[in-house]
Every structure is written in C-alpha cells, then in structure tokens.
C-alpha positions as CSV (number, residue, x, y, z in Angstrom):
1,X,140.5,-1.4,217.6
2,X,142.4,-0.6,214.4
3,X,143.4,-3.6,212.5
4,X,147.0,-2.6,212.1
5,X,147.3,-2.0,215.8
6,X,145.8,-5.4,216.6
7,X,148.2,-7.2,214.2
8,X,151.2,-5.2,215.5
9,X,150.3,-6.0,219.1
10,X,149.9,-9.7,218.3
11,X,153.5,-9.8,217.0
12,X,152.8,-9.7,213.3
13,X,155.5,-7.0,212.8
14,X,155.9,-3.3,212.9
15,X,153.2,-1.0,211.6
16,X,155.1,-0.8,208.3
17,X,155.4,-4.6,208.1
18,X,151.7,-4.9,208.9
19,X,150.8,-2.6,206.1
20,X,152.8,-4.8,203.7
21,X,151.1,-7.9,205.2
22,X,147.7,-6.3,204.5
23,X,148.7,-5.3,201.0
24,X,149.6,-8.9,200.2
25,X,146.0,-10.0,201.0
26,X,147.1,-12.2,203.9
27,X,144.5,-10.8,206.3
28,X,140.8,-11.8,206.3
29,X,138.0,-10.4,208.5
30,X,134.8,-12.4,208.5
31,X,135.9,-14.2,205.4
32,X,136.8,-11.1,203.3
33,X,140.3,-9.9,202.5
34,X,141.0,-6.5,204.1
35,X,143.6,-4.1,202.7
36,X,142.9,-1.0,204.8
37,X,145.1,-0.9,208.0
38,X,142.8,1.7,209.5
39,X,139.8,-0.5,209.5
40,X,138.3,-1.1,212.9
41,X,137.6,-4.6,214.1
42,X,135.9,-6.1,217.1
43,X,138.1,-8.9,218.5
44,X,135.2,-10.3,220.5
45,X,132.7,-10.8,217.6
46,X,134.7,-10.9,214.4
47,X,136.8,-13.7,212.9
48,X,140.2,-12.4,212.0
49,X,142.6,-14.7,210.0
50,X,146.2,-14.3,209.0
51,X,147.3,-16.7,206.3
52,X,144.2,-18.7,207.1
53,X,145.0,-19.0,210.8
54,X,143.0,-17.3,213.6
55,X,144.5,-14.2,215.1
56,X,143.8,-14.6,218.9
57,X,143.8,-11.3,220.8
58,X,145.8,-11.5,224.1
59,X,145.3,-8.5,226.4
60,X,147.6,-9.5,229.3
61,X,150.9,-11.3,229.5
62,X,152.4,-13.1,232.6
63,X,156.1,-14.0,232.5
64,X,158.5,-15.9,234.7
65,X,162.1,-14.8,234.4
66,X,165.3,-16.2,235.9
67,X,166.8,-12.8,236.6
68,X,170.5,-12.7,236.2
69,X,172.8,-10.6,238.6
70,X,173.8,-7.1,237.4
71,X,170.4,-6.3,235.9
72,X,167.9,-4.1,237.7
73,X,164.2,-4.7,238.2
74,X,162.8,-1.7,236.4
75,X,161.3,-0.7,233.1
76,X,164.0,1.8,232.2
77,X,167.2,3.2,233.6
78,X,169.8,5.6,232.3
79,X,172.8,3.7,233.8
80,X,172.0,0.0,234.2
81,X,170.5,-2.7,232.0
82,X,167.0,-3.5,233.0
83,X,165.0,-6.8,232.9
84,X,162.9,-5.3,230.1
85,X,165.9,-5.1,227.9
86,X,166.2,-8.9,228.2
87,X,162.8,-9.4,226.5
88,X,162.2,-9.9,222.8
89,X,160.1,-7.6,220.8
90,X,157.2,-10.0,220.6
91,X,156.8,-9.6,224.4
92,X,157.8,-5.9,224.9
93,X,154.8,-4.7,222.8
94,X,152.7,-5.8,225.8
95,X,154.6,-3.2,227.9
96,X,155.2,-5.5,230.8
97,X,156.7,-4.4,234.1
98,X,158.3,-6.3,237.1
99,X,156.1,-7.6,239.8
100,X,158.0,-6.2,242.8
101,X,161.7,-6.1,242.6
102,X,164.9,-8.0,243.1
103,X,168.1,-6.2,244.0
104,X,170.7,-5.6,241.2
105,X,173.0,-8.4,242.5
106,X,170.2,-10.8,243.4
107,X,169.1,-13.4,240.9
108,X,166.3,-15.9,240.5
109,X,162.5,-15.8,240.1
110,X,161.0,-12.6,238.9
111,X,157.5,-12.2,237.5
112,X,156.6,-9.6,234.9
113,X,153.1,-8.6,233.7
114,X,151.1,-5.8,232.2
115,X,148.1,-6.7,234.4
116,X,148.0,-4.1,237.2
117,X,145.4,-6.1,239.1
118,X,147.6,-9.2,239.1
119,X,150.5,-7.1,240.3
120,X,148.4,-5.7,243.2
121,X,147.1,-9.1,244.2
122,X,150.7,-10.4,244.6
123,X,152.2,-7.2,246.1
124,X,149.5,-6.1,248.5
125,X,150.8,-6.4,252.1
126,X,147.4,-7.8,253.0
127,X,148.0,-10.8,250.8
128,X,151.1,-12.1,252.7
129,X,152.4,-13.9,249.7
130,X,155.4,-16.0,250.8
131,X,158.7,-15.7,249.0
132,X,161.6,-18.2,249.5
133,X,165.2,-17.4,249.0
134,X,168.5,-19.3,248.9
135,X,171.4,-17.4,250.4
136,X,175.0,-17.9,251.2
137,X,176.3,-15.8,254.2
138,X,179.5,-15.1,256.1
139,X,179.0,-16.3,259.6
140,X,177.7,-19.4,261.4
141,X,173.9,-19.8,261.6
142,X,172.5,-21.4,264.7
143,X,169.2,-22.7,266.1
144,X,168.9,-19.5,268.0
145,X,168.8,-17.7,264.6
146,X,166.1,-20.0,263.4
147,X,164.0,-19.1,266.5
148,X,164.6,-15.4,266.1
149,X,163.5,-15.5,262.5
150,X,160.4,-17.4,263.5
151,X,159.6,-14.8,266.1
152,X,160.5,-11.8,264.0
153,X,163.9,-10.1,263.5
154,X,164.4,-6.5,264.7
155,X,166.1,-4.6,261.9
156,X,168.6,-1.7,262.3
157,X,165.8,0.9,262.1
158,X,163.8,-0.8,264.9
159,X,161.3,-2.5,262.6
160,X,160.4,-6.0,263.6
161,X,159.8,-8.3,260.7
162,X,156.8,-10.6,260.5
163,X,157.5,-14.3,261.4
164,X,159.6,-16.1,258.8
165,X,161.0,-19.5,258.3
166,X,164.8,-20.2,258.3
167,X,166.2,-23.5,257.2
168,X,169.9,-24.0,257.7
169,X,171.3,-26.1,254.9
170,X,174.9,-26.0,256.0
171,X,176.9,-24.2,258.6
172,X,180.7,-24.1,259.1
173,X,182.9,-22.0,261.4
174,X,183.0,-19.3,258.8
175,X,180.1,-19.6,256.4
176,X,176.5,-20.9,256.1
177,X,173.9,-21.7,253.4
178,X,170.2,-21.3,254.0
179,X,166.7,-21.0,252.7
180,X,164.6,-18.2,254.1
181,X,160.9,-17.7,253.6
182,X,159.3,-14.3,254.3
183,X,155.9,-12.8,253.6
184,X,157.0,-9.2,253.3
185,X,159.1,-7.2,250.8
186,X,160.9,-4.5,252.7
187,X,163.9,-2.8,251.1
188,X,166.9,-5.2,251.2
189,X,164.9,-7.3,253.7
190,X,166.8,-10.6,253.5
191,X,170.2,-8.9,253.7
192,X,169.1,-6.7,256.6
193,X,167.6,-9.7,258.5
194,X,170.9,-11.6,258.1
195,X,172.8,-8.5,259.1
196,X,170.7,-8.2,262.3
197,X,171.7,-11.8,263.0
198,X,175.3,-10.9,262.6
199,X,175.7,-12.5,259.1
200,X,176.6,-11.0,255.7
201,X,174.9,-12.1,252.6
202,X,177.4,-12.9,249.8
203,X,174.9,-14.6,247.4
204,X,171.1,-14.4,247.1
205,X,168.6,-16.1,244.8
206,X,164.8,-16.2,244.9
207,X,163.5,-19.7,244.6
208,X,159.7,-19.3,244.7
209,X,156.8,-16.9,245.1
210,X,153.8,-18.5,246.8
211,X,153.5,-22.0,245.5
212,X,155.3,-21.1,242.2
213,X,158.9,-22.3,242.0
214,X,161.4,-21.0,239.5
215,X,161.6,-23.2,236.4
216,X,164.9,-25.0,236.8
217,X,165.3,-25.2,233.0
218,X,165.5,-21.4,232.6
219,X,169.0,-20.1,232.3
220,X,169.9,-16.7,233.8
221,X,168.2,-14.1,231.6
222,X,165.7,-16.5,230.1
223,X,161.9,-16.3,230.5
224,X,158.7,-17.9,229.5
225,X,154.9,-17.3,229.9
226,X,153.2,-18.7,232.9
227,X,150.7,-21.4,232.3
228,X,147.1,-21.2,233.4
229,X,147.9,-23.9,236.0
230,X,150.7,-21.7,237.4
231,X,148.4,-18.6,237.5
232,X,145.9,-20.8,239.3
233,X,148.4,-21.1,242.1
234,X,147.7,-17.5,242.9
235,X,143.9,-18.0,242.4
236,X,144.2,-16.0,239.2
237,X,142.3,-16.5,236.0
238,X,143.4,-14.2,233.1
239,X,140.8,-12.3,231.1
C-alpha cells in the first residue's frame, strides 16, 4: 500500500496534507524518516510511526448510530439527507454503509460498516437476528393482538410474518405504547403489522439488534464505534 494512501485512510489528513506531513519529517518507517509519499509499505511487517507514535492500520469500521428522524438510511440521495452525511471525515474515508435500513421517519439504533461479511451475517434471513422496537400507535392494543403477533400476523399482501413478541406498555381508549420484537426485515414491517391489527403507528424507534441495545448516551445523529465486546454479541471478531 502506498504510504500517502495509508496515512490518509488513517485520518492523518487529505493527500495534500499528508504530503506536507511527510515533507516535515514526521513519518518514520522501520526507524528511517520517509519523505516519498509514493513509497509502498507493508502494514503487517513494517513499523510505521507518526510523530513517534505507531500508525495502526484499521481495515474495517463498525459504528452504532442513533438515527434521527428525517434522514434516510442510504449512502447517497439527491433529495434527502443521508446517515452518511452525519459522519465526520475521519470515518467517511472507510466508506461505511448502513446495515439494513430504517424508514425516513423512524429513529434509533442503526449500524454502519464497510465489512460486507458482517453486513451479510446480520442481514441474512437465515440468521433470524431479532430487532426490538418501541412504538406509539393510534388504537387500543389487546391480549388478542399479543397472541396474533406471537402466531404471525397476516399482512395486507397475504404474507404471514414469522412469530414475534409484542409487549403492551400502556393502552388507553385511543392510543397505545408497545415494544415489538421481530426477526425479519420486510419493507415497513412494523407499520404494516400494526395496520393489520387495526392500529396506526405515529412514532417508531429501534431499541436493539440482537443482544445489542442502543447506547442511551447517544443523542439523535450521534454515533460511536462498536467495542470488541459488542461485536462479540454477534459472534464477530474483526480482522
């Protein structure tokens, strides 16, 4: 890998800034100052220092975001702001993408990565990774609704969902709040399930994916890297 590309990818700055960094003598490879940005280096076998500190190569990135409403789960869009536009430059150089999607008006836990294998492991229908949502609906939820979700809800197109878990948090004559856990990711699934039960979703937030909960300290639009312990919840060890 070219030295300037490595340093740029590791957040040392733009290609132009990296050239200035090299020119200043701040970069050493195996104990020798390197000035040539085109020099190739082996991140596995060579010691690379910047201002005397090791440059650690990171191939993949795994992020947790508290997605705000009004932003779409995409890498680019001509009309709407995307979740990628909420990321700082030190993260965007990894070229992350959303793991799955949340509707534009839905908020909460969204994972982003540039690791295609990790994305597949979470999104594959064979994995049945559970996702839990908090929702507010117009309509009164009943124990009959709980049973129907447990047995599978028949949607408007005739598709019957896999068994889920519905917990009624509060139910009045006009509205209800709930937590719903499902293992699928059909288009608008939560909203369509509630509609099939005669309810209309007015607010929706994803709380968790598998055993990973949304970090409650993250404000809408904020994000952070997942820890190794959190990745282990998905039986995943980064390279």
